[in-house]
BAFI-3210 file (N, C-alpha, C; in Angstrom, 3 decimals, decimal comma, padded with zeros to 6 digits):
// residues 321
n [1|2|3|4|5|6|7|8|9|10|11|12|13|14|15|16|17|18|19|20|21|22|23|24|25|26|27|28|29|30|31|32|33|34|35|36|37|38|39|40|41|42|43|44|45|46|47|48|49|50|51|52|53|54|55|56|57|58|59|60|61|62|63|64|65|66|67|68|69|70|71|72|73|74|75|76|77|78|79|80|81|82|83|84|85|86|87|88|89|90|91|92|93|94|95|96|97|98|99|100|101|102|103|104|105|106|107|108|109|110|111|112|113|114|115|116|117|118|119|120|121|122|123|124|125|126|127|128|129|130|131|132|133|134|135|136|137|138|139|140|141|142|143|144|145|146|147|148|149|150|151|152|153|154|155|156|157|158|159|160|161|162|163|164|165|166|167|168|169|170|171|172|173|174|175|176|177|178|179|180|181|182|183|184|185|186|187|188|189|190|191|192|193|194|195|196|197|198|199|200|201|202|203|204|205|206|207|208|209|210|211|212|213|214|215|216|217|218|219|220|221|222|223|224|225|226|227|228|229|230|231|232|233|234|235|236|237|238|239|240|241|242|243|244|245|246|247|248|249|250|251|252|253|254|255|256|257|258|259|260|261|262|263|264|265|266|267|268|269|270|271|272|273|274|275|276|277|278|279|280|281|282|283|284|285|286|287|288|289|290|291|292|293|294|295|296|297|298|299|300|301|302|303|304|305|306|307|308|309|310|311|312|313|314|315|316|317|318|319|320|321]
n.u [007,991|005,470|002,299|-000,973|-004,145|-007,666|-011,063|-014,288|-017,567|-018,720|-021,101|-022,526|-025,404|-027,680|-028,949|-027,074|-024,553|-024,127|-023,540|-021,686|-019,595|-019,146|-018,164|-015,702|-014,321|-013,981|-012,523|-010,207|-009,176|-010,251|-012,717|-015,823|-018,705|-020,537|-022,545|-024,213|-025,028|-026,704|-028,071|-028,593|-027,267|-024,612|-021,206|-018,090|-014,530|-011,650|-008,128|-005,339|-002,042|000,555|003,047|005,536|004,994|003,126|000,369|-000,942|-003,488|-005,741|-008,694|-011,716|-014,865|-018,420|-020,419|-020,860|-021,300|-018,915|-018,743|-016,836|-017,587|-017,989|-018,752|-017,379|-014,800|-014,397|-014,061|-011,634|-008,786|-005,881|-003,780|-003,805|-002,413|-003,809|-002,523|-004,107|-004,214|-005,582|-006,802|-008,393|-011,259|-013,012|-012,815|-014,040|-013,144|-013,773|-012,414|-011,884|-012,710|-011,669|-011,868|-010,898|-010,360|-009,808|-008,164|-007,249|-004,219|-003,574|-003,182|-003,843|-003,747|-005,192|-006,580|-007,050|-008,071|-009,821|-012,995|-014,348|-015,614|-016,303|-016,903|-017,944|-019,017|-019,312|-018,075|-014,918|-011,346|-008,728|-005,510|-004,651|-002,714|-001,719|-000,366|001,188|000,633|002,873|005,020|005,157|005,376|008,169|009,241|007,688|006,775|004,265|001,861|-000,764|-002,028|-002,110|-004,008|-006,529|-005,588|-005,346|-003,085|-001,495|-000,664|000,576|003,281|006,896|008,028|005,588|004,673|006,493|006,085|003,542|003,883|005,717|004,360|002,303|003,766|004,892|002,785|002,016|004,559|004,172|002,276|003,496|005,373|007,136|010,001|010,162|012,358|013,073|010,834|010,802|012,663|011,781|009,682|010,661|011,819|009,299|008,297|010,343|009,926|007,281|007,557|009,375|007,323|005,688|007,230|007,624|005,457|005,147|003,668|000,965|000,705|001,380|-000,897|-002,513|-001,264|000,444|003,566|005,370|005,039|005,844|008,669|009,392|009,055|011,155|013,263|013,270|013,512|016,200|017,625|017,020|018,262|020,905|021,623|023,815|025,987|028,748|029,009|026,714|024,539|022,444|023,137|024,405|022,016|020,385|021,780|021,825|019,020|018,499|017,538|017,454|019,498|018,065|015,677|015,433|015,789|013,425|011,304|011,299|010,334|007,896|007,971|008,822|011,465|014,672|016,332|018,985|018,821|017,094|018,497|020,680|019,062|018,001|020,467|021,409|019,693|019,953|022,580|022,076|020,537|022,477|024,192|023,108|022,744|023,540|024,729|026,671|028,528|031,258|032,361|033,856|032,825|033,632|033,853|031,348|030,114|031,432|030,513|028,004|027,911|029,181|032,028|033,684|034,570|034,636|032,767|030,517|030,160|029,420|027,020|025,517|025,291|023,704|021,328|020,553|021,096|023,488|026,705|027,952|029,227|028,069|025,488|025,571|026,356|024,259|022,135|022,564|024,476|027,065|030,540]
n.v [001,227|000,382|001,931|000,696|001,552|000,681|000,150|-000,899|-001,926|-003,919|-005,366|-002,895|-001,004|-001,655|000,573|002,572|001,941|002,794|005,639|005,590|004,141|005,646|008,187|007,432|006,083|008,478|009,924|008,509|007,974|009,586|012,214|010,805|008,746|005,958|003,584|000,862|-002,307|-003,719|-002,344|-003,182|-005,455|-004,702|-004,843|-003,542|-002,864|-001,168|-000,977|000,946|002,426|004,725|005,855|007,770|010,782|009,149|006,850|003,598|001,521|-001,141|-002,307|-003,746|-004,515|-005,324|-005,710|-002,766|000,590|003,371|006,577|009,502|012,427|015,819|017,601|016,239|016,209|019,124|019,225|017,863|018,174|017,862|016,993|013,827|010,883|007,720|004,313|001,507|-001,720|-004,812|-007,425|-009,347|-010,761|-008,610|-005,282|-002,389|000,842|004,043|006,744|010,011|009,334|006,608|003,093|000,829|-002,576|-004,612|-007,416|-009,889|-009,050|-007,305|-003,632|-000,134|003,436|006,334|009,488|012,118|014,573|014,636|013,649|010,326|006,891|003,779|000,268|-002,362|-005,568|-007,670|-009,113|-007,748|-007,015|-004,836|-003,071|000,028|002,419|005,578|008,380|011,455|013,864|015,541|014,099|011,731|012,617|013,179|010,714|009,891|011,512|012,841|011,801|012,077|011,818|009,120|007,691|005,231|003,344|000,018|-002,158|-005,171|-007,582|-009,837|-010,460|-009,620|-006,094|-005,151|-007,294|-007,655|-005,067|-005,448|-007,652|-006,644|-004,482|-005,801|-007,603|-005,634|-004,750|-006,912|-007,282|-004,974|-005,704|-007,554|-005,971|-004,284|-002,188|001,480|002,551|000,783|000,660|003,162|002,735|000,684|002,019|003,669|002,099|001,084|003,444|003,758|001,350|001,778|004,006|002,623|000,723|002,206|003,356|002,825|003,821|006,210|006,951|006,926|009,332|011,378|011,862|013,134|015,327|016,509|017,269|018,348|016,943|014,366|014,648|015,504|012,872|011,478|013,004|012,604|009,721|009,491|010,749|009,052|006,686|007,490|008,518|008,471|008,985|011,246|013,146|013,856|016,424|019,243|019,956|017,801|016,062|017,426|017,133|014,344|013,842|015,238|018,121|021,613|022,796|024,936|024,324|022,036|022,987|024,344|022,442|021,698|024,026|024,263|022,648|021,867|021,958|022,779|021,161|020,420|020,496|018,449|016,337|016,293|015,985|013,213|011,743|012,427|011,356|008,531|008,077|008,622|006,328|004,263|004,910|004,128|001,551|-001,751|-003,480|-001,810|-001,351|-001,468|000,181|003,252|006,559|008,343|006,617|005,643|008,207|008,908|006,483|007,470|009,573|011,860|014,052|015,260|014,824|016,664|018,568|016,856|016,445|018,931|019,720|017,472|017,962|020,224|019,238|017,140|018,001|017,260|015,767|013,247|011,141|011,558|011,152|008,350|007,252|007,747|006,774|004,091|003,114|002,853|003,511]
n.w [017,441|015,246|015,509|015,415|014,374|014,870|013,717|013,606|012,264|013,547|015,969|016,340|016,475|013,859|012,972|013,308|011,718|009,250|009,195|011,136|009,921|007,583|008,698|010,037|008,037|006,204|007,750|008,084|005,550|002,861|002,302|001,685|000,690|001,531|-000,145|001,084|-000,319|001,004|003,775|006,456|007,070|006,630|007,113|007,946|008,336|009,315|009,817|010,747|009,926|010,551|008,399|008,492|006,598|005,216|004,815|005,923|005,205|006,070|004,616|004,896|003,826|003,135|000,294|-001,442|-002,822|-003,312|-003,363|-004,035|-004,427|-006,077|-003,782|-001,772|-002,637|-002,432|000,285|000,721|002,037|001,903|-000,908|-001,977|-003,070|-003,652|-003,403|-004,375|-003,146|-004,038|-001,996|-001,604|-003,080|-005,596|-007,372|-008,655|-010,041|-010,921|-012,361|-013,924|-016,304|-016,995|-016,049|-013,782|-013,101|-010,361|-009,247|-007,013|-005,762|-007,715|-008,416|-008,323|-008,810|-007,368|-007,206|-004,657|-005,237|-006,954|-008,565|-008,012|-008,145|-006,508|-006,888|-005,301|-005,570|-003,870|-000,756|000,106|000,467|001,017|000,598|001,308|000,393|001,375|-000,061|000,153|-002,691|-003,245|-002,228|-003,707|-006,180|-006,149|-007,020|-009,131|-012,321|-012,691|-010,916|-010,859|-013,195|-013,772|-012,587|-011,859|-013,611|-014,202|-012,781|-013,246|-010,832|-011,257|-012,011|-012,424|-011,652|-010,723|-009,331|-007,119|-005,888|-004,969|-003,379|-001,441|-000,246|000,930|002,864|004,372|005,728|007,137|008,860|010,357|012,153|013,604|014,986|013,715|013,702|013,988|012,601|010,689|009,266|008,090|006,266|004,523|003,408|001,810|000,057|-001,335|-002,426|-004,460|-005,915|-006,585|-008,512|-010,304|-011,300|-012,775|-014,535|-017,087|-018,570|-019,994|-022,192|-021,178|-019,918|-021,846|-023,470|-021,793|-020,629|-022,200|-024,204|-022,315|-019,809|-020,604|-020,892|-018,448|-017,292|-018,468|-017,593|-014,715|-014,471|-015,680|-013,565|-011,398|-012,253|-012,311|-010,052|-007,956|-009,549|-009,541|-011,339|-012,033|-013,174|-013,796|-016,228|-017,522|-017,208|-019,036|-021,587|-021,760|-022,209|-024,249|-024,126|-023,207|-020,471|-019,231|-019,579|-018,081|-015,302|-015,437|-015,531|-012,886|-011,702|-010,520|-008,230|-004,974|-004,342|-006,223|-008,982|-008,433|-005,573|-005,181|-006,077|-004,210|-001,709|-002,101|-002,252|000,353|002,157|001,301|002,050|004,934|005,674|005,021|006,960|009,397|009,131|010,154|008,182|006,949|008,967|009,104|007,244|006,294|006,841|005,024|002,830|002,351|001,593|-000,671|-002,474|-002,916|-004,346|-003,598|-003,760|-002,025|001,192|003,190|002,062|002,114|004,859|005,738|004,322|005,125|007,965|007,918|007,035|008,969|011,373|012,626|012,703|010,206|011,779|014,367|013,861|013,063|015,499|017,165|015,834|015,570|017,275|016,612|016,677]
ca.u [007,247|004,282|000,995|-002,006|-005,519|-008,510|-012,137|-015,211|-018,841|-019,305|-021,728|-023,145|-026,828|-027,735|-029,378|-025,976|-023,600|-023,632|-023,100|-020,345|-018,629|-018,980|-017,377|-014,507|-013,487|-013,662|-011,384|-008,923|-008,735|-010,535|-014,104|-016,641|-019,940|-020,808|-024,102|-024,193|-025,966|-027,607|-027,473|-028,776|-026,343|-023,328|-020,052|-016,705|-013,414|-010,426|-006,971|-004,452|-000,833|001,195|004,473|006,217|004,018|002,112|-000,469|-001,295|-004,773|-006,176|-010,019|-012,599|-016,222|-019,339|-020,749|-020,988|-020,626|-018,223|-018,603|-016,051|-018,252|-017,531|-018,757|-016,205|-013,429|-014,167|-013,756|-010,376|-007,600|-004,633|-003,557|-003,154|-002,431|-003,878|-002,410|-005,032|-003,833|-006,536|-006,188|-009,423|-012,423|-012,722|-013,254|-014,187|-012,853|-013,859|-011,999|-011,178|-013,234|-011,052|-012,177|-009,847|-011,159|-008,799|-008,338|-006,262|-002,806|-003,518|-003,115|-004,142|-003,641|-006,344|-006,459|-008,120|-008,411|-010,786|-013,945|-014,338|-016,599|-015,693|-018,059|-017,469|-020,232|-019,117|-017,143|-013,593|-010,476|-007,695|-004,675|-004,658|-001,346|-001,923|000,887|001,063|001,200|004,149|006,024|005,142|006,013|009,610|009,645|006,738|006,684|002,929|001,118|-002,149|-002,276|-002,125|-005,250|-007,278|-004,951|-005,028|-001,711|-001,457|000,396|001,225|004,782|007,971|008,251|004,332|004,543|007,461|005,566|002,401|004,315|006,396|003,262|001,589|004,597|005,148|001,751|002,181|005,340|003,551|001,613|004,599|006,198|008,093|010,259|009,722|013,530|013,009|009,436|010,780|013,690|010,892|008,600|011,487|011,849|008,033|008,131|010,956|009,097|006,134|008,435|009,705|006,258|005,015|008,285|007,571|004,135|004,987|002,441|-000,162|000,923|001,446|-002,358|-003,326|-000,639|001,329|004,902|005,921|004,983|006,901|010,045|009,504|009,203|012,344|014,159|013,202|014,092|017,543|017,973|016,950|019,259|022,352|021,744|025,089|027,232|029,053|028,899|025,135|024,121|021,362|023,734|024,389|020,780|019,835|022,403|021,201|017,550|018,265|016,828|018,510|019,547|017,233|014,182|015,372|015,325|011,754|010,493|011,267|009,998|006,575|008,126|009,167|012,866|015,308|016,714|020,085|018,376|016,188|019,457|021,268|018,364|017,947|021,763|021,693|018,703|020,494|023,762|021,632|020,109|023,696|024,926|022,322|022,588|024,638|025,446|027,673|029,200|032,738|032,616|034,052|032,044|034,130|033,621|029,732|029,813|032,054|029,563|026,637|027,987|029,752|033,267|034,461|034,117|034,345|031,554|029,571|029,850|028,661|025,644|024,748|025,001|022,699|019,918|020,363|021,662|024,552|027,680|027,692|029,677|027,233|024,429|025,681|026,257|023,051|021,039|023,009|025,456|028,266|031,377]
ca.v [000,515|000,969|002,126|000,364|002,035|000,027|000,274|-001,959|-001,788|-005,143|-005,100|-001,693|-001,049|-001,382|002,094|003,485|001,491|003,559|007,040|005,499|003,865|006,923|009,020|006,824|006,021|009,784|010,320|007,619|008,064|010,975|012,362|009,913|008,328|004,635|003,197|-000,537|-003,179|-004,172|-001,570|-003,698|-006,522|-004,362|-004,641|-002,944|-002,624|-000,617|-001,032|001,796|002,734|005,864|005,719|009,001|011,398|008,399|005,855|002,337|000,748|-002,572|-002,203|-004,814|-004,176|-006,005|-005,140|-001,368|001,547|004,434|007,780|010,716|013,615|017,115|017,870|015,559|016,911|020,441|019,029|017,245|019,221|017,247|016,412|012,502|009,808|006,285|003,146|000,497|-003,027|-005,816|-008,547|-010,385|-010,161|-007,576|-004,048|-001,435|002,320|005,044|008,146|010,609|008,447|005,323|002,152|-000,335|-003,643|-005,280|-008,889|-010,051|-008,887|-006,047|-002,186|001,151|004,653|007,162|010,997|012,512|015,903|014,587|012,775|009,019|005,985|002,390|-000,656|-003,661|-006,275|-008,660|-008,871|-007,464|-006,649|-004,288|-002,561|001,518|003,171|006,928|009,000|012,841|014,138|016,113|012,874|010,672|013,446|013,162|009,440|009,675|012,858|013,504|010,645|012,318|011,476|007,657|007,390|004,305|002,423|-001,188|-002,792|-006,539|-007,882|-011,239|-010,647|-008,511|-005,165|-005,161|-008,417|-007,099|-004,020|-005,990|-008,375|-005,767|-003,666|-006,624|-007,893|-004,546|-004,640|-008,092|-007,017|-003,911|-006,428|-008,227|-005,133|-003,594|-000,667|002,686|002,682|-000,175|001,062|004,258|002,402|-000,106|002,989|004,421|001,149|001,138|004,466|003,545|000,214|002,593|004,563|001,615|000,022|003,177|003,855|002,524|004,087|007,723|007,122|007,253|010,532|012,336|012,278|013,938|016,376|017,320|016,802|018,650|015,694|013,244|015,296|015,289|011,545|011,122|013,527|011,744|008,393|009,567|011,132|007,906|005,732|007,839|009,489|008,194|009,430|012,369|013,940|014,084|017,866|019,699|020,124|016,395|015,518|018,036|016,416|012,862|013,963|016,163|019,194|022,554|022,815|025,906|023,529|021,163|023,941|024,880|021,282|021,661|025,232|024,147|021,867|022,638|022,233|022,750|019,939|020,248|020,300|017,241|015,335|016,565|015,461|012,021|011,336|012,435|010,330|007,253|008,066|008,416|005,142|003,559|005,206|003,483|000,081|-002,830|-003,952|-000,895|-000,650|-001,605|001,001|004,484|007,762|008,738|005,594|005,827|009,505|008,604|005,568|007,959|010,641|013,064|013,982|015,726|014,376|018,019|019,200|015,977|016,525|020,274|019,314|016,422|018,548|021,217|018,541|016,488|018,831|016,272|015,252|011,899|010,511|011,698|010,650|007,082|006,774|008,155|005,888|002,582|002,815|002,372|004,631]
ca.w [016,902|014,627|016,363|014,635|015,002|014,219|014,187|013,017|012,721|014,360|017,443|016,414|016,081|012,426|012,494|013,479|011,207|008,116|009,705|011,961|008,869|006,697|009,447|010,316|006,729|005,782|008,954|007,701|004,047|002,209|002,537|000,743|001,125|001,183|-000,329|000,985|-000,999|002,271|004,840|007,728|007,241|006,254|007,921|007,513|009,374|009,014|010,704|010,073|010,574|009,895|008,012|008,243|006,311|004,693|005,851|005,235|005,806|005,552|004,673|004,569|003,635|002,508|-000,949|-001,556|-003,696|-002,656|-004,151|-003,765|-005,399|-006,033|-002,486|-001,215|-003,320|-001,903|001,628|000,883|002,719|001,310|-002,206|-001,827|-004,071|-003,068|-004,043|-003,737|-003,523|-003,814|-001,247|-001,634|-003,680|-006,798|-007,153|-009,917|-009,793|-012,187|-012,278|-015,242|-017,586|-016,947|-015,241|-013,260|-012,276|-009,801|-008,501|-005,763|-006,148|-008,597|-007,669|-008,911|-008,137|-007,126|-006,898|-003,859|-005,548|-008,223|-008,205|-008,366|-007,673|-006,466|-006,694|-004,586|-005,675|-002,788|000,100|-000,317|001,300|-000,032|001,323|000,653|000,809|001,095|-000,244|-000,378|-003,947|-003,389|-001,630|-004,840|-007,374|-006,038|-007,731|-010,316|-012,760|-012,504|-010,519|-010,799|-014,499|-013,749|-011,694|-012,415|-014,656|-013,584|-012,847|-012,786|-009,771|-011,300|-012,330|-012,589|-010,517|-010,219|-008,299|-006,260|-005,228|-004,273|-002,184|-000,381|000,691|001,839|003,573|005,413|006,525|007,977|009,718|011,139|013,255|014,416|015,767|012,971|014,357|013,096|011,798|009,589|008,621|007,255|005,133|003,682|002,848|000,817|-001,113|-001,667|-003,471|-005,531|-006,673|-007,403|-009,563|-011,360|-011,886|-013,731|-015,327|-018,695|-019,048|-020,379|-023,277|-020,403|-019,661|-022,942|-023,866|-020,895|-020,221|-023,150|-024,235|-021,098|-018,756|-021,079|-020,598|-017,045|-017,059|-018,936|-016,724|-013,264|-014,836|-015,822|-012,282|-010,525|-012,780|-012,224|-008,614|-007,372|-010,173|-009,120|-012,408|-012,333|-013,141|-014,735|-017,768|-017,923|-017,501|-020,378|-022,537|-021,992|-022,611|-025,445|-023,943|-022,695|-019,043|-018,592|-019,484|-016,865|-014,321|-015,742|-015,167|-011,508|-011,253|-009,780|-007,179|-003,604|-004,596|-007,565|-009,370|-007,725|-004,055|-005,086|-006,152|-002,891|-000,634|-002,134|-001,729|001,727|002,720|001,239|002,937|006,384|005,659|005,049|008,143|010,444|008,862|010,592|006,881|006,456|010,087|009,079|006,297|006,760|006,364|003,527|001,728|002,027|000,989|-002,045|-003,086|-003,105|-005,360|-003,056|-004,240|-000,967|002,498|004,042|001,843|002,281|006,304|005,964|003,916|006,199|009,177|007,500|007,048|010,103|012,643|013,366|011,999|010,010|012,720|015,354|013,448|012,953|016,709|017,891|015,375|015,475|018,253|015,827|016,829]
c.u [005,911|003,047|-000,163|-003,269|-006,484|-009,939|-013,191|-016,572|-019,668|-019,840|-022,515|-024,761|-026,986|-028,210|-028,050|-024,845|-023,040|-023,102|-021,726|-019,318|-018,112|-017,972|-015,996|-013,689|-013,033|-012,518|-010,049|-008,346|-009,098|-012,272|-014,931|-017,966|-020,175|-022,238|-023,991|-025,291|-027,192|-027,213|-027,586|-027,677|-024,921|-022,436|-018,895|-015,937|-012,378|-009,309|-005,891|-003,400|-000,057|002,653|005,015|004,944|002,976|001,380|-000,818|-002,441|-005,157|-007,953|-010,837|-014,055|-016,962|-019,628|-021,359|-020,513|-020,036|-018,178|-017,788|-016,401|-017,546|-017,452|-017,747|-014,898|-013,225|-013,924|-012,263|-009,384|-006,229|-004,714|-002,816|-003,447|-002,661|-003,448|-003,231|-004,515|-004,879|-006,124|-007,302|-010,820|-012,300|-013,401|-013,318|-014,060|-012,980|-013,312|-011,382|-011,410|-012,555|-011,650|-011,167|-010,557|-009,796|-008,989|-007,176|-004,938|-002,544|-003,533|-003,443|-003,807|-004,869|-005,884|-007,456|-008,694|-009,448|-011,919|-013,820|-015,279|-015,824|-016,854|-017,304|-018,821|-020,153|-018,286|-015,731|-012,694|-009,370|-006,858|-004,642|-003,531|-001,692|-000,601|000,664|001,648|002,438|005,296|006,173|005,579|007,602|010,029|008,904|006,658|005,310|001,926|-000,456|-002,734|-002,188|-003,115|-005,989|-006,911|-004,700|-003,699|-001,727|-000,529|001,002|002,683|005,615|007,945|006,709|003,964|005,554|006,849|004,335|002,853|005,019|005,493|002,605|002,328|005,028|004,058|001,555|003,025|004,737|002,840|002,322|005,505|007,252|008,440|010,315|011,097|013,396|011,840|009,798|011,770|012,713|010,025|009,411|011,547|010,487|007,858|009,143|010,400|007,958|006,622|008,785|008,474|005,573|005,991|008,390|006,048|003,998|003,952|001,205|-000,381|000,666|000,000|-002,954|-002,605|000,349|002,547|005,760|006,155|005,783|008,463|010,249|009,869|010,693|013,506|014,439|013,759|015,489|018,182|018,101|018,085|020,701|022,545|022,886|026,266|027,479|029,229|027,497|024,946|023,142|021,902|023,991|023,135|020,362|020,495|022,130|019,808|017,360|017,380|018,007|018,463|018,471|015,930|014,290|015,103|013,869|010,832|010,365|010,726|008,790|006,801|008,674|010,737|013,504|016,039|018,033|019,762|017,798|017,372|020,235|020,545|018,287|019,337|021,972|020,889|019,257|021,658|023,195|021,060|021,355|024,254|024,508|022,251|023,740|025,236|026,609|028,534|030,532|033,205|032,998|033,119|032,401|033,755|032,091|029,467|030,219|031,097|028,301|026,879|028,609|031,369|034,318|033,983|033,917|032,944|030,237|029,281|029,012|027,325|024,908|024,331|024,032|021,372|019,737|020,671|022,700|025,504|027,263|028,035|028,610|025,952|024,368|025,845|025,100|022,028|021,271|023,948|026,879|029,120|032,116]
c.v [000,943|000,743|001,751|000,783|001,232|000,382|-000,711|-001,613|-002,869|-004,814|-003,747|-001,780|-000,947|-000,140|002,876|003,221|002,273|004,897|006,619|005,079|005,066|007,972|008,459|006,570|007,341|010,504|009,814|007,750|009,537|011,053|011,576|009,623|006,983|004,298|001,682|-001,131|-003,536|-003,579|-002,286|-004,638|-005,993|-004,337|-004,193|-002,795|-002,029|-000,633|000,022|002,116|003,887|005,370|007,090|009,937|010,662|007,492|004,865|001,775|-000,325|-002,094|-003,238|-004,057|-005,241|-005,359|-003,711|-000,659|002,598|005,669|008,987|011,769|014,936|017,739|017,476|016,188|018,325|020,373|018,354|018,352|019,008|016,502|014,826|011,541|008,461|005,337|001,990|-000,891|-004,098|-007,055|-009,753|-009,847|-009,165|-006,278|-003,289|-000,083|002,919|006,313|008,701|009,759|007,134|004,517|001,240|-001,318|-004,367|-006,431|-008,999|-010,088|-007,657|-004,727|-001,279|002,321|005,404|008,388|011,569|013,930|015,956|013,487|011,269|008,178|004,843|001,705|-001,938|-004,607|-007,506|-008,329|-008,902|-007,053|-005,930|-003,468|-001,100|002,304|004,760|007,812|010,526|013,113|014,526|015,240|012,127|011,348|013,536|011,853|009,441|011,125|013,223|012,232|010,748|012,098|010,005|007,130|006,360|003,649|001,158|-001,644|-004,037|-006,700|-009,221|-011,317|-009,219|-007,528|-005,146|-006,036|-008,171|-006,045|-004,690|-006,791|-007,559|-004,908|-004,604|-007,360|-006,882|-004,503|-005,694|-007,747|-005,892|-004,613|-007,159|-007,368|-004,564|-002,325|000,230|002,964|001,911|000,120|002,083|003,861|001,620|001,096|003,501|003,517|000,949|002,186|004,283|002,415|000,842|003,329|003,566|001,013|000,862|003,771|003,981|002,699|005,719|007,797|007,322|008,745|011,682|012,714|013,267|015,301|017,080|016,849|017,011|017,580|014,534|013,647|015,126|013,937|011,083|011,658|012,820|010,436|008,607|009,890|010,043|006,816|006,169|008,795|009,584|008,489|010,709|013,546|014,392|015,516|018,165|019,760|018,622|015,694|016,263|017,265|015,063|012,941|014,785|017,285|020,249|022,253|023,812|025,149|022,443|021,770|024,242|023,697|021,130|022,935|025,210|023,240|022,754|022,653|022,243|021,438|019,516|019,881|018,832|016,089|015,126|015,637|013,918|011,266|011,250|011,564|008,991|007,271|007,799|007,023|004,125|003,719|004,503|002,152|-000,677|-003,225|-003,108|-000,264|-000,732|-000,662|002,562|005,437|008,223|007,691|005,612|007,108|009,374|007,660|006,297|009,233|011,956|012,905|014,551|015,432|015,650|018,505|018,337|016,190|017,962|020,060|018,581|017,076|019,641|020,508|017,959|017,003|017,948|015,966|013,730|010,877|010,448|011,219|009,122|006,596|006,921|007,047|004,328|002,278|002,526|003,575|005,079]
c.w [016,341|015,371|015,193|015,231|014,167|014,711|013,248|013,482|013,457|015,762|017,381|015,873|014,408|012,123|012,366|012,566|010,092|008,386|010,328|010,779|007,949|007,305|009,593|008,849|005,958|006,664|008,490|006,466|003,427|002,357|001,390|001,479|000,688|000,872|-000,354|000,272|000,037|003,425|006,069|008,124|006,896|007,374|007,293|008,667|008,701|010,020|009,877|010,515|009,841|009,445|007,477|007,673|005,292|005,546|004,990|005,957|005,108|005,631|004,237|004,748|002,808|001,048|-000,762|-002,710|-002,927|-003,778|-003,408|-004,766|-005,322|-004,521|-001,711|-001,534|-002,572|-000,269|001,781|001,023|002,201|-000,158|-001,938|-002,916|-003,321|-003,944|-003,268|-004,121|-003,185|-003,300|-001,552|-002,380|-005,135|-006,418|-008,545|-009,475|-010,872|-011,726|-013,656|-016,603|-017,905|-015,827|-014,994|-012,636|-011,620|-009,094|-007,618|-006,360|-006,963|-007,883|-008,804|-008,316|-008,269|-006,653|-005,835|-004,175|-006,763|-007,845|-008,619|-007,756|-007,713|-006,190|-006,259|-004,645|-004,491|-001,747|-000,323|000,756|000,344|001,083|000,573|001,367|000,509|001,137|-000,706|-001,742|-003,998|-003,189|-003,060|-005,976|-007,404|-006,879|-008,977|-010,921|-012,461|-012,128|-010,801|-012,212|-014,623|-013,070|-012,604|-013,404|-013,953|-013,655|-012,200|-011,741|-010,010|-011,727|-012,255|-011,434|-010,049|-008,899|-007,004|-005,330|-004,320|-003,054|-001,070|000,331|001,332|003,017|004,737|006,154|007,608|009,126|010,734|012,651|014,232|015,144|015,202|013,648|013,332|012,254|010,570|008,736|007,558|005,992|004,040|002,933|001,828|-000,426|-001,833|-002,801|-004,419|-006,414|-007,313|-008,633|-010,703|-012,115|-012,823|-014,621|-016,774|-019,230|-019,452|-021,288|-022,396|-019,932|-020,731|-023,342|-023,096|-020,487|-020,957|-023,033|-022,964|-020,206|-019,178|-020,828|-019,334|-016,550|-017,338|-017,894|-015,212|-013,535|-014,826|-014,463|-011,375|-010,906|-012,372|-011,046|-008,064|-008,268|-009,863|-010,059|-013,029|-012,072|-013,865|-016,181|-018,344|-018,198|-018,883|-021,694|-022,953|-022,500|-023,777|-025,286|-023,404|-021,101|-018,406|-018,494|-018,358|-015,596|-014,278|-015,218|-013,640|-010,912|-010,346|-008,716|-005,825|-003,588|-006,041|-007,706|-008,654|-006,178|-004,090|-005,122|-004,749|-001,869|-000,758|-001,835|-000,369|002,565|002,554|002,137|004,534|006,459|005,897|006,509|009,419|010,255|009,235|009,320|006,421|007,764|009,917|008,017|006,823|006,255|005,111|002,602|001,398|001,273|-000,462|-002,936|-003,533|-003,871|-004,914|-003,421|-003,048|000,353|003,175|003,530|002,089|003,998|006,518|005,545|004,793|007,427|009,110|007,677|008,120|011,387|013,566|012,324|011,634|011,026|013,720|015,165|013,516|014,508|017,262|017,167|015,386|016,475|017,944|016,122|015,744]
res [m|a|h|i|e|s|f|s|t|a|g|l|d|p|r|r|k|l|a|f|w|n|d|r|v|s|e|s|l|t|p|l|v|s|e|p|m|d|v|r|d|f|n|g|s|i|s|r|v|s|i|g|d|m|s|l|s|e|v|y|s|d|a|q|i|v|r|h|s|r|y|h|v|s|r|t|t|q|s|t|i|f|l|q|l|q|l|e|g|d|s|l|t|r|q|d|g|r|e|s|v|l|h|a|g|d|f|a|l|l|d|s|t|r|r|y|d|m|v|f|n|g|a|n|r|m|l|v|l|g|i|p|n|s|t|l|r|r|q|v|g|c|p|e|y|l|a|a|i|p|m|s|g|g|r|g|t|n|r|l|l|s|q|l|v|y|g|y|w|s|e|c|h|r|g|l|s|e|q|m|g|d|r|v|a|e|i|i|l|d|l|i|a|a|a|y|a|d|m|p|q|a|l|v|d|r|s|s|l|g|t|a|h|r|v|r|i|m|k|y|i|h|a|h|l|y|d|p|e|l|t|p|t|r|i|a|e|a|c|k|i|t|a|r|y|v|h|h|v|f|s|d|q|d|e|t|v|a|r|y|i|l|r|r|r|l|e|a|c|a|r|a|l|q|s|t|s|h|q|h|r|t|v|t|a|i|a|l|d|h|g|f|n|s|p|t|q|f|g|r|v|f|r|n|k|f|n|a|t|p|r|e|y|r|r|e|k|s|g|i|a]
***
């Protein structure tokens, strides 16, 4: 069951509120300093839950300006991309020369490794999803170049993403299991990728043609992940580049393109094996549906990743023999 941590300035001596607030927010999110419009009457609260290597926080505050300066950047120990989903009130965020004004339901990304300012002119509430840059880069080519681009939550994929993040947070309060939480987190990451998939033009101006190629490669992989013929050569042919260049795009990542494809397939198989909706399907059928040609090869690579055979994993996680 998800464990929610909470703190609030309510009831504190007004002289202690600001220091307490800055310390707790910096610990929960990223180093920053708050400048309330009214220091003595300022109130704020944060509730936070961990989702694997990610975090989700609900932040309420009265009117304030938040600054993440060069000094705070120097104290930032992890490269984190924050997805900010506005729930109540409005917010203005500035980063990299861009401004994003968010209303209820809207969202934007923010990069912890660069300076930013946020302005809240009145009481507001938002959800902040903290995602390690390395985790989000598996879904989105270069998320750091998408900071402070406002995304309307009024329709389409954006609306689905907004509703899912808020729904996930609501279910955490109702006792959502850790297993189900991990599955929803994967879906959230996929929806973030879908929401920004049609924005390669936002990347090209900032990071050259190379990033545009990376976006195309990632989109192709995600669309054909379970095709057993998906290989670096096939990707290169579809994207009209060389296989060598496909490998080059992944050279600054933690894994090669082949290992990335394999990991994503294995994670999807693991989710299927522990799902009751797949309980009547054989391990071989699940493996074939997810791009594996050989049950023997699937069993070997699955065991290498999860330290258990597919059947042992299914029995342990779901009780299905």
